[in-house]
C-alpha positions in Angstrom: 30.9 8.7 0.7 28.9 11.7 -0.5 29.9 10.8 -4.1 28.5 7.3 -3.6 25.2 8.6 -2.2 24.8 11.0 -5.2 25.7 8.2 -7.7 23.1 5.9 -6.1 20.4 8.6 -6.3 21.2 9.1 -10.0 21.1 5.4 -10.6 17.7 5.0 -9.0 16.2 7.8 -10.9 17.6 6.6 -14.2 16.1 3.2 -13.4 12.7 4.7 -12.8 12.9 6.7 -16.0 13.8 3.5 -17.9 10.6 1.9 -16.6 12.0 -0.4 -14.1 8.6 -0.8 -12.6 9.6 -0.4 -8.9 6.7 -0.4 -6.4 6.3 3.1 -5.0 4.4 3.8 -1.8 6.7 6.8 -1.0 6.9 10.1 -2.9 9.5 10.6 -5.6 11.8 13.6 -5.7 13.7 15.1 -8.7 17.4 14.4 -9.0 18.2 18.0 -8.2 16.0 17.9 -5.1 17.6 14.7 -3.8 21.2 15.9 -4.4 20.4 19.1 -2.6 19.3 17.1 0.4 22.3 14.7 0.6 24.1 16.7 3.2 21.0 16.8 5.4 20.8 13.0 5.2 24.5 12.6 6.2 23.9 15.0 9.2 20.8 13.0 10.3 18.3 15.8 9.9 14.7 15.1 10.9 13.5 14.4 7.4 13.9 11.6 4.9 13.5 11.8 1.2 10.9 9.2 0.2 12.4 6.5 -2.0 9.6 5.6 -4.3 9.5 6.2 -8.0 6.6 6.3 -10.2 5.3 7.5 -12.0 -8.1 -7.7 -13.7 -7.9 -11.2 -12.8 -9.8 -14.5 -12.1 -13.1 -14.3 -10.1 -13.4 -15.6 -6.6 -16.5 -17.4 -5.7 -16.7 -16.4 -2.1 -17.8 -13.0 -0.7 -20.9 -10.8 -0.8 -22.8 -11.3 -4.0 -24.6 -8.0 -4.0 -23.7 -4.4 -4.1 -24.5 -3.7 -0.4 -21.8 -2.8 2.1 -20.6 -5.7 4.1 -20.8 -3.7 7.3 -24.4 -4.7 8.1 -24.6 -7.9 10.1 -20.8 -8.0 10.6 -20.7 -7.3 14.3 -20.2 -11.0 15.2 -17.8 -11.8 12.4 -14.0 -11.6 12.6 -12.9 -8.2 11.3 -10.4 -9.7 8.8 -13.3 -11.5 7.1 -15.4 -8.3 7.1 -12.6 -6.4 5.3 -12.1 -9.2 2.8 -15.9 -9.2 2.1 -15.9 -5.4 1.7 -13.0 -5.7 -0.8 -14.8 -8.4 -2.7 -17.9 -6.1 -2.8 -15.8 -3.3 -4.2 -14.3 -5.7 -6.8 -17.8 -6.7 -8.0 -19.0 -3.2 -8.1 -16.4 -2.2 -10.7 -15.4 0.9 -8.7 -12.2 2.7 -9.7 -9.8 5.1 -8.0 -6.6 6.9 -8.7 -3.4 5.1 -7.7 -0.8 7.4 -6.2 1.9 7.3 -3.6 2.6 10.2 -1.1 3.8 12.6 -3.7 2.7 16.1 -2.6 1.2 16.9 -6.0 -1.6 14.4 -5.3 -2.5 15.9 -1.9 -5.6 17.7 -3.2 -7.0 14.3 -4.4 -5.9 12.4 -1.3 -9.3 12.9 0.5 -8.9 9.8 2.5 -5.6 11.1 4.0 -7.5 14.3 4.8 -10.2 12.3 6.5 -7.6 10.5 8.5 -5.8 13.7 9.5 -9.0 15.4 10.7 -9.3 15.3 14.5 -13.1 15.2 14.3 -14.5 12.4 12.2 -16.4 13.5 9.1 -18.0 11.5 6.2 -15.7 9.0 4.6 -14.9 10.2 1.1 -16.6 8.1 -1.6 -14.7 5.7 -3.7 -14.6 7.2 -7.1 -12.0 7.7 -9.9 -11.0 11.1 -8.5 -10.1 9.7 -5.1 -6.3 9.2 -4.8 -5.1 6.3 -2.7 -2.2 4.0 -2.4 -2.6 0.3 -1.8 -2.5 0.4 2.0 -4.9 3.3 2.0 -7.4 1.2 0.0 -7.3 -1.6 2.7 -7.8 0.9 5.4 -10.6 2.7 3.5 -12.4 -0.7 3.2 -11.8 -1.4 6.9 -13.3 2.0 7.8 -16.2 1.7 5.4 -17.1 -1.8 6.7 -16.8 -0.8 10.4 -13.8 -3.1 11.0 -11.8 0.0 12.1 -13.0 3.3 13.7 -11.7 6.7 12.7 -9.5 6.8 15.8 -8.0 3.4 15.0 -7.3 4.4 11.4 -5.6 7.7 12.7 -3.3 5.6 14.8 -2.1 3.8 11.7 -1.0 7.1 10.1 0.1 8.8 13.4 3.5 10.0 12.1 1.8 12.1 9.3 -0.5 13.9 11.7 1.7 16.6 13.3 2.2 20.1 12.0 5.8 19.5 11.2 4.9 16.3 9.3 2.2 18.1 7.3 4.7 20.9 6.4 7.2 18.3 5.3 4.6 16.5 3.3 4.1 19.6 1.2 7.8 19.4 0.3 7.7 15.7 -0.5 9.2 14.3 2.6 7.9 11.7 5.0 8.8 11.5 8.7 11.7 9.4 9.8 10.5 5.9 10.6 7.3 6.2 8.7 7.9 3.1 6.7 8.7 1.0 9.8 5.7 2.5 11.6 3.5 1.5 8.6 4.8 -2.1 8.9 4.5 -2.3 12.7 1.1 -0.7 12.9 -0.3 -2.9 10.2 0.8 -6.0 12.0 0.4 -5.3 15.7 -0.2 -9.1 16.3 3.0 -10.1 14.5 3.9 -11.4 11.1 4.9 -14.7 9.4 7.2 -15.0 6.4 5.6 -15.9 3.1 8.2 -18.1 1.3 7.0 -18.6 -2.2 10.0 -21.0 -2.9 8.4 -23.5 -0.4 5.1 -24.8 -1.6 4.6 -26.5 1.8 5.3 -23.3 3.7 2.8 -21.1 5.7 0.1 -19.4 3.7 -2.3 -16.6 4.6 -5.9 -17.1 5.5 -8.8 -15.1 4.1 -8.6 -11.6 5.5 -4.9 -11.7 6.3 -2.9 -8.7 5.2 0.2 -9.3 3.0 3.0 -6.8 2.7 6.0 -6.8 0.3 9.3 -5.4 1.5 10.3 -4.5 -2.0 13.7 -2.7 -2.2 13.9 -2.4 1.6 11.3 0.3 2.0 9.2 -2.0 4.2 6.0 -1.4 2.2 6.4 -1.8 -1.5 2.8 -3.1 -1.7 0.0 -4.2 0.5 -2.9 -6.6 -0.3 -5.4 -8.8 1.5 -5.7 -12.6 1.0 -8.9 -14.0 -0.5 -8.2 -17.4 1.1 -7.7 -19.2 -2.2 -4.4 -20.9 -3.1 -3.6 -21.3 -6.8 -1.7 -24.2 -8.4 0.9 -26.6 -7.0 2.9 -23.6 -5.6 -0.1 -22.7 -3.5 0.1 -19.2 -4.8 -2.1 -17.0 -2.5 -4.8 -15.1 -4.3 -5.2 -11.5 -3.2 -7.4 -8.4 -3.3 -5.1 -5.7 -4.6 -5.3 -2.0 -5.5 -2.5 -1.3 -7.9 -2.2 -1.0 -11.7 0.1 -4.1 -11.9 0.0 -6.8 -13.1 -2.5 -5.7 -15.8 -1.5 -2.1 -16.2 1.6 0.1 -16.1 3.1 1.2 -12.8 2.5 5.0 -13.4 1.5 7.5 -10.7 -1.9 9.0 -11.2 -3.3 5.9 -13.0 -7.1 5.4 -12.7 -7.5 1.7 -12.2 -9.8 -0.9 -10.7 -10.2 -0.1 -7.0 -9.9 -3.8 -6.3 -8.6 -6.5 -8.6 -8.1 -10.1 -7.9 -4.7 -11.5 -8.7 -1.9 -13.5 -7.0 1.2 -12.9 -4.9 3.4 -14.4 -7.7 2.0 -12.1 -10.3 2.6 -9.0 -8.1 6.0 -9.8 -6.7 8.1 -8.9 -9.8 6.7 -5.4 -9.6 7.4 -5.1 -5.9 10.9 -6.4 -6.0 11.9 -4.9 -9.4 12.9 -6.8 -12.5 15.6 -9.5 -12.2 15.9 -8.8 -8.5 16.7 -11.3 -5.8 13.7 -12.3 -3.7 12.8 -9.8 -1.0 10.8 -10.6 2.2 7.0 -10.9 2.0 5.1 -10.9 5.3 1.5 -11.7 6.3 -0.5 -11.4 9.4 -4.0 -10.8 10.8 -3.9 -7.1 10.3 -4.6 -4.1 12.6 -8.1 -4.9 13.5 
């Protein structure tokens, strides 16, 4: 069994080096580091090696047309629409940020994670090329900036990362057990629906709904927000997305558009991996 685990670790790393394009919201580890931890996995130690490897599109006519934050005048609007409007504003602004996963070498740039981890709320870090975020972080940054979520509410979405032990493990490149499942559950406290792209008549997300790809079973290969538009006969949902694909390489540390507008079908090959069988995609009203 140990041999099979080691072979699988080597296979995944070789695939990443070959440019397989796997979506990575979890931090990569070197082959030597992974092999050195195999015994710990088998014994059920309280740490998990993250399994990620890593390293503009058509306009949408709805949404704020100016550069002002969508938080003003939003108190009586559904929070999902507030977040979608904020993401649209960011898209129009041309803002950029650095795409990362949870790899520890990016911790100094992950100012939003530091803001979340702080027990006392401070100023939200500005959206700029030096700010390192992953796709889910960007959605939550927009929710915080627009007032759709408070600091305390955002903290609850990252709760497994906040303890001392978790912070120490983060420095070594490990995420807490169950973090991926917590990310899924906390993002969709009101439940999810399946997004079946093989069924054009199937359920589709509304504007402001959150969409999450399972990917290779890590429960959060990518996260985006629906614009509310459906494209073509397949009713392909258009989304606000922070990720280098589909217009750029899937490389950690890439400075890319903070929000691009694309579609579920264009992103799915990067989330599932090339020539992979279709993996689950979920959508729901989000954590607000």
